[in-house]
C-alpha positions in Angstrom: -19.6 -16.1 -10.2 -16.3 -15.1 -8.6 -13.7 -17.9 -8.6 -12.4 -17.9 -5.1 -9.6 -20.3 -6.1 -8.3 -18.0 -8.8 -8.6 -15.0 -6.4 -6.6 -16.9 -3.8 -4.0 -18.0 -6.4 -3.5 -14.4 -7.4 -3.3 -13.2 -3.8 -0.8 -16.0 -3.0 1.3 -15.1 -6.0 1.3 -11.5 -5.1 2.1 -12.2 -1.5 5.1 -14.3 -2.5 6.4 -11.5 -4.6 5.6 -9.1 -1.8 7.6 -11.2 0.7 10.7 -11.0 -1.4 10.1 -7.3 -2.0 10.0 -6.6 1.7 13.0 -8.8 2.3 15.0 -6.8 -0.4 13.6 -3.5 0.9 14.6 -4.4 4.5 18.2 -5.2 3.5 19.1 -2.5 0.9 18.3 0.8 2.7 20.5 0.1 5.8 23.4 -0.9 3.5 23.0 2.2 1.3 22.6 4.4 4.4 25.8 3.0 5.8 27.9 3.3 2.6 26.5 6.5 1.2 26.4 10.0 2.8 23.0 11.5 3.6 23.3 13.7 0.5 24.2 10.8 -1.8 21.3 8.7 -0.4 18.9 11.5 -1.0 20.3 11.7 -4.6 19.8 8.0 -5.1 16.1 8.0 -4.0 15.4 11.1 -6.2 16.9 9.3 -9.3 14.7 6.3 -8.6 11.7 8.6 -8.1 12.2 10.6 -11.3 12.9 7.4 -13.3 9.6 5.9 -12.0 7.6 8.6 -13.7 8.3 7.0 -17.0 6.5 3.9 -15.8 3.4 6.0 -15.3 3.3 7.0 -18.9 1.2 4.0 -19.7 -1.6 5.9 -17.9 -3.1 2.8 -16.5 -3.1 0.8 -19.7 -1.7 -2.3 -18.0 -4.8 -2.4 -15.8 -7.1 -1.8 -18.8 -5.3 -4.5 -20.9 -5.7 -7.1 -18.2 -9.3 -6.2 -17.7 -10.1 -6.4 -21.4 -8.2 -9.6 -21.8 -10.2 -11.2 -18.9 -13.5 -10.1 -20.6 -12.5 -11.4 -24.1 -11.2 -14.6 -22.7 -14.5 -15.2 -20.8 -16.2 -14.7 -24.2 -13.7 -16.9 -26.0 -12.8 -14.0 -28.4 -9.1 -14.8 -29.1 -9.0 -12.5 -32.2 -9.9 -9.5 -30.1 -7.1 -10.3 -27.7 -4.7 -10.6 -30.6 -5.7 -7.1 -31.8 -5.5 -5.8 -28.3 -2.0 -7.1 -27.5 -0.5 -6.0 -30.8 -2.0 -2.6 -30.7 -1.0 -2.1 -27.0 2.7 -2.8 -27.8 2.7 -0.3 -30.7 0.9 2.4 -28.7 3.3 2.1 -25.8 6.3 2.1 -28.2 5.2 5.5 -29.3 4.7 6.6 -25.7 8.2 5.3 -24.9 9.6 7.8 -27.4 7.8 10.6 -25.6 9.2 9.2 -22.3 12.7 9.4 -23.6 12.1 13.1 -24.4 10.8 13.6 -20.9 13.9 12.0 -19.4 16.1 14.4 -21.4 14.1 17.4 -20.1 14.4 16.1 -16.5 18.1 15.6 -16.9 18.4 19.2 -18.2 16.4 20.6 -15.3 18.1 18.7 -12.4 19.9 21.8 -11.1 16.7 23.8 -11.0 14.6 21.0 -9.5 17.1 20.4 -6.6 18.8 23.7 -6.0 19.9 22.6 -2.5 21.7 19.5 -3.8 25.5 19.6 -3.4 27.1 20.8 -6.6 29.4 17.8 -6.9 26.5 15.4 -7.1 24.8 17.1 -10.1 26.7 15.4 -12.9 26.2 12.0 -11.3 22.5 12.5 -10.8 22.1 13.7 -14.4 23.9 10.6 -15.9 22.2 8.2 -13.4 18.8 9.7 -14.3 19.5 9.4 -18.0 20.4 5.7 -17.7 17.5 4.7 -15.4 15.0 6.8 -17.3 15.8 5.4 -20.7 15.8 1.8 -19.4 12.3 2.4 -18.1 11.2 3.9 -21.4 12.6 0.8 -23.2 10.7 -1.5 -20.9 7.4 0.3 -21.3 6.1 -1.4 -24.6 6.8 -4.9 -23.1 4.5 -4.4 -20.1 1.4 -5.7 -22.0 2.9 -9.1 -22.2 2.8 -9.4 -18.4 -0.8 -8.0 -18.4 -1.8 -11.0 -20.5 -1.0 -13.3 -17.7 -2.9 -11.1 -15.2 -5.9 -11.0 -17.5 -5.9 -14.8 -17.9 -5.4 -15.2 -14.1 -2.2 -17.2 -14.8 0.2 -16.1 -12.1 3.0 -18.7 -12.3 5.3 -16.9 -14.8 4.8 -13.4 -13.4 5.7 -14.7 -9.9 8.9 -16.4 -11.1 9.9 -13.4 -13.2 9.3 -10.9 -10.4 11.2 -13.1 -7.9 14.1 -13.6 -10.2 14.3 -9.9 -11.1 14.2 -8.8 -7.5 16.8 -11.3 -6.4 19.2 -10.4 -9.3 18.8 -6.7 -8.8 19.2 -6.9 -5.0 22.2 -9.2 -5.2 23.9 -7.0 -7.7 23.2 -3.8 -5.7 24.4 -5.4 -2.5 27.7 -6.6 -4.1 28.3 -3.1 -5.6 27.6 -1.4 -2.3 29.9 -3.7 -0.4 32.6 -3.0 -3.1 32.0 0.7 -2.4 30.4 1.4 -5.7 28.9 4.9 -5.9 25.7 6.2 -7.5 26.7 5.5 -11.1 27.5 1.8 -10.8 24.2 1.3 -8.9 22.1 3.1 -11.5 23.8 1.2 -14.4 23.2 -2.1 -12.7 19.5 -1.4 -12.1 19.0 -0.2 -15.6 20.5 -3.4 -17.0 18.1 -5.5 -14.9 15.1 -3.3 -16.2 16.1 -4.1 -19.8 16.6 -7.8 -19.2 13.3 -8.1 -17.3 11.4 -6.4 -20.1 12.8 -8.8 -22.7 12.0 -11.7 -20.4 8.3 -10.6 -20.4 8.2 -11.1 -24.1 9.8 -14.5 -24.1 7.5 -15.6 -21.2 4.4 -14.7 -23.3 5.9 -16.5 -26.3 6.6 -19.7 -24.3 3.5 -20.0 -22.1 0.5 -18.2 -23.6 1.2 -17.4 -27.3 -1.1 -20.3 -28.2 -4.0 -18.6 -26.5 -3.2 -15.0 -27.4 -1.2 -14.3 -30.5 0.8 -11.1 -31.3 2.4 -9.3 -34.2 4.9 -6.4 -34.0 3.6 -4.8 -37.2 -0.2 -5.0 -36.5 -2.0 -1.9 -35.4 -5.8 -2.1 -35.2 -7.6 1.3 -35.0 -10.6 -0.4 -33.3 -8.5 -1.8 -30.6 -6.8 1.6 -30.1 -10.1 3.3 -29.8 -11.2 0.7 -27.2 -8.0 1.3 -25.2 -8.6 5.1 -25.4 -12.2 4.7 -24.4 -11.5 2.3 -21.5 -8.3 4.0 -20.4 -9.1 7.6 -20.9 -10.7 8.1 -17.5 -8.3 5.7 -15.9 -5.4 7.9 -17.2 -6.9 10.7 -15.0 -6.7 8.3 -12.1 -3.1 7.5 -12.9 -2.2 11.2 -13.1 -4.1 11.7 -9.8 -2.1 9.0 -8.2 1.1 10.7 -9.4 0.0 13.9 -7.8 -0.9 12.1 -4.6 2.2 10.0 -4.0 4.5 10.5 -7.0 5.5 14.1 -6.3 6.1 13.8 -2.6 9.9 13.2 -2.8 10.3 15.7 -5.5 8.6 18.4 -3.4 10.8 17.4 -0.4 13.9 17.4 -2.5 13.1 20.9 -3.8 12.1 22.6 -0.6 13.9 20.6 2.1 16.7 18.5 0.5 18.3 17.7 3.9 15.3 15.6 4.9 14.9 13.8 1.5 16.6 10.6 2.7 14.6 10.5 6.0 11.3 11.1 4.1 12.3 8.4 1.6 12.7 5.9 4.5 9.3 6.8 5.8 7.8 6.5 2.4 9.4 3.0 1.9 8.0 1.8 5.2 4.6 3.1 4.2 4.9 1.3 0.8 5.0 -2.0 2.7 1.4 -1.3 3.7 0.4 -0.4 0.2 2.2 -3.4 -1.4 0.4 -5.8 1.0 -3.0 -4.3 0.2 -2.3 -4.4 -3.5 -1.0 -8.0 -3.3 -4.1 -9.2 -1.4 -6.8 -7.3 -3.3 -5.6 -6.5 -6.8 -6.7 -9.9 -8.1 -10.3 -8.6 -7.6 -10.0 -6.6 -10.8 -9.6 -9.4 -13.4 -11.9 -11.7 -11.3 -14.8 -9.2 -11.2 -14.2 -8.3 -14.9 -14.7 -11.9 -15.9 -17.8 -12.5 -13.6 -19.7 -9.2 -14.1 -21.7 -10.3 -17.1 -23.3 -13.1 -15.1 -23.7 -11.1 -11.8 -26.3 -8.6 -10.6 -25.4 -5.2 -9.2 -26.5 -6.4 -5.8 -24.1 -9.4 -6.0 -21.3 -7.1 -7.0 -22.3 -4.7 -4.2 -22.2 -7.4 -1.6 -18.8 -8.5 -2.8 -17.5 -5.0 -2.6 -18.8 -4.6 1.0 -17.2 -7.9 2.1 -13.8 -7.2 0.6 -13.9 -3.6 1.8 -14.3 -4.9 5.3 -11.5 -7.3 4.8 -9.4 -4.4 3.5 -10.1 -2.4 6.6 -9.1 -5.3 8.9 -5.9 -5.7 7.0 -5.1 -2.0 7.2 -5.6 -2.1 11.0 -3.6 -5.3 11.4 -0.6 -3.7 9.6 -0.8 0.0 10.5 -1.5 -0.3 14.3 1.8 -2.1 15.0 3.6 0.2 12.6 2.3 3.3 14.5 2.8 2.0 18.0 6.3 0.6 17.2 7.5 3.2 14.7 10.7 4.1 16.6 11.8 0.6 17.7 11.1 -0.8 14.2 12.9 2.0 12.4 15.8 1.8 14.9 16.2 -1.9 14.1 16.0 -1.3 10.4 18.0 1.9 9.7 19.5 2.8 13.0 18.7 5.3 15.8 19.9 8.4 13.9 17.6 7.9 10.9 14.8 6.7 13.1 14.7 9.9 15.2 14.2 12.0 12.0 11.9 9.5 10.3 9.3 8.8 12.9 7.1 11.9 12.4 7.0 11.4 8.6 6.1 7.7 9.0 3.3 8.4 11.5 1.5 10.9 9.3 2.1 9.0 6.1 0.7 5.8 7.6 -2.4 7.7 8.8 -2.9 9.3 5.4 -2.5 6.2 3.4 -4.8 4.2 5.7 -7.6 6.7 5.2 -7.3 6.7 1.4 -7.0 2.9 1.1 -10.3 2.4 3.0 -12.0 2.6 -0.5 -9.4 0.6 -2.3 -11.6 -2.5 -3.1 -14.4 -0.2 -4.2 -12.0 1.5 -6.6 -10.9 -1.8 -8.0 -14.5 -2.9 -8.6 -15.3 0.4 -10.3 -12.5 -0.2 -12.7 -13.5 -3.8 -13.3 -17.0 -2.7 -14.2 -15.7 0.0 -16.5 -17.4 2.8 -14.5 -14.4 4.7 -13.3 -15.6 7.9 -15.0 -18.4 8.0 -12.3 -15.8 8.3 -9.5 -13.3 10.6 -11.1 -14.3 13.6 -9.0 -12.8 12.0 -5.9 -9.5 11.3 -7.7 -9.1 14.8 -9.2 -10.1 16.5 -5.9 -7.6 14.4 -3.9 -4.8 15.2 -6.4 -5.5 18.9 -6.3 -5.8 19.2 -2.5 -2.8 16.9 -1.9 -0.5 18.8 -4.2 -1.6 22.3 -3.2 -1.4 21.6 0.5 1.9 19.7 0.2 3.6 22.5 -1.8 2.2 25.3 0.4 3.2 23.6 3.7 6.5 22.3 2.4 7.4 25.9 1.6 6.3 27.0 5.1 7.4 24.2 7.4 9.5 21.8 5.3 9.1 18.1 4.6 6.5 17.3 7.3 4.1 19.6 5.4 4.1 17.1 2.5 3.0 14.3 4.9 0.2 16.6 6.1 -0.9 17.1 2.5 -1.2 13.4 2.0 -3.6 13.1 5.0 -5.7 16.1 3.8 -6.1 14.7 0.3 -7.0 11.3 1.7 -9.9 12.6 3.7 -11.2 14.5 0.7 -11.0 11.4 -1.5 -12.8 9.1 1.0 -15.4 11.8 1.7 -16.2 12.3 -2.0 -16.4 8.5 -2.6 -19.0 8.3 0.2 -21.0 11.4 -0.8 -20.8 11.2 -4.6 -19.1 8.2 -6.2 -21.0 5.5 -4.4 -24.3 7.1 -5.2 -23.4 7.5 -8.9 -22.3 3.9 -9.3 -25.4 2.5 -7.7 -26.7 1.0 -10.9 -23.7 -1.4 -11.3 -22.4 -1.7 -7.7 -25.6 -1.7 -5.6 -25.2 -1.3 -1.8 -26.4 1.3 0.7 -23.7 3.8 1.7 -24.8 3.5 5.3 -24.1 -0.2 5.1 -20.6 0.5 3.8 -20.0 2.9 6.7 -21.2 0.6 9.4 -20.3 -2.8 8.0 -17.1 -2.2 6.1 -15.6 0.7 8.1 -16.9 1.3 11.6 -17.2 -2.3 12.6 -13.6 -3.1 12.0 -12.5 0.3 13.3 -13.7 -0.6 16.8 -10.3 -2.3 17.0 -8.7 1.1 17.4 -10.4 1.6 20.8 -7.8 -0.3 22.9 -5.2 2.1 21.6 -6.7 4.8 23.8 -5.4 3.0 26.9 -1.8 3.4 25.7 -2.1 7.2 25.1 -1.3 8.3 28.6 1.9 6.3 28.9 3.0 6.2 25.2 6.6 7.3 24.6 6.9 7.4 20.8 10.7 7.8 20.9 11.5 4.9 23.2 12.5 1.4 22.3 9.6 0.2 24.5 6.8 2.7 23.8 4.8 1.7 26.8 4.9 -0.6 29.8 5.1 -4.3 28.7 1.9 -5.2 30.6 0.0 -2.4 28.8 1.4 -3.5 25.4 0.4 -7.1 26.1 -3.1 -6.1 27.1 -3.4 -3.9 24.0 -2.4 -6.7 21.7 -4.8 -9.2 23.3 -7.7 -6.7 23.3 -7.1 -5.6 19.7 -6.8 -9.2 18.5 -10.0 -10.2 20.3 -11.9 -7.3 18.7 -10.5 -8.2 15.2 -11.6 -11.8 15.5 -14.9 -11.4 17.3 -16.2 -8.0 16.1 -14.5 -7.2 12.8 -15.0 -10.7 11.5 -18.6 -12.0 11.1 -19.5 -15.5 12.2 -19.5 -16.6 8.6 -16.0 -15.2 8.2 -14.8 -17.2 11.2 -16.4 -20.3 9.8 -14.7 -19.8 6.5 -11.3 -19.2 8.1 -11.8 -22.4 10.1 -12.7 -24.3 7.0 -9.6 -23.2 5.1 -7.5 -23.9 8.1 -8.8 -27.5 8.2 -8.0 -27.9 4.5 -4.4 -26.9 5.2 -4.2 -28.9 8.5 -6.0 -32.2 8.2 -5.2 -33.1 11.8 -7.3 -30.2 13.0 -10.3 -31.6 11.0 -9.8 -35.1 12.6 -9.6 -33.6 16.1 -12.9 -31.7 15.4 
């Protein structure tokens, strides 16, 4: 059965890392915006975006590795994990060589990709991309060592490493910005942190878990490679689909509407807070379900999926509603009024789009955990095609806002196909009625949106106080009440009270 303690440990670890990520993300953009011109800030975010493509070349293998390690560990098969880890390193070392070639191609094509970019920025962007990209390629083969910890559901070292890496990189960038460092010092500093973090992953494995899972640089096991290919082949399509959904947004904006690149990047960063919170809370489901599936029935896994899908919808609403209602005041406090005015439209549509597509996030995790991702690939491919096609077409016609519209269009296609096709095809391993998913996991929590209708007639989206204070107070009270009494079941409320009493013994004594 599912270990709630392990799941909560994973979520707590992720939330701790998330808190620091949000703290860093809250501090860095205002500093960069203040010390860099709009064109330079746009160049900075494009360098980071292009460099991040190298991380995607593992095509989801990190997820596959953690899943397989969890399964092998549950069976006590240490030899299989040894083969898996050694082979994964060597496979990704080869992929890293291809990644380096991709970096060189991107560096060469920078002037064509961003023809609206000021000419004087092109040499800096090329060198910065070369440094960031090659550091990401170097780090790629070391990622499986961190996947070992995830698969074993041991979250201590990954948390410490992530916190240390974030703090060091943030502190270095802040110092460089305050010393008026330009694009190149920033990229060199970030690349150095990437390399050091990658090496630290290896030494973390060696110190903490090498006794449980061994490794050899020279070992390559064809059977393990075939297993990775079999398990990760379809997931690679999911990874590529994710790249088409979110990974090309800034690239499209930079190509068709370079002047709005920085504003769109701020909106994307704010939306990423939503995605990071969801990932931190629910990603531990994957190794947890992987380790429990052999002893669980499809109905039990289906009930688990329904429950965590409802929790996911509640979390989405709790985060996205304040973000939508308070978009302008929150952005004004964060990056200033000038950036906020231009960023609000992008943020609103990106939040809506990502909320729709994340409604099926726990279901997607459970699909991967059960190894049935090939049965839900249609939704991923269709979303990628629609998102990219609509984004490119509308960006050419109306600029950057068209890319945000493309995200929303693709999200509805993805959710619709999961409901109409994927959930029916995975019935044999994740057994629940689709109607139950709609009513129990989606519509029940979505009743919390109803109080927002009372704000519509007086809502001023570009004011520091978007509505009368009395209306805002009434909206907060009504939405919170619906979240607690309607979205949560009586059993949920009892569980929350029980966990609260564990944390606060005085509450238990008073009871």
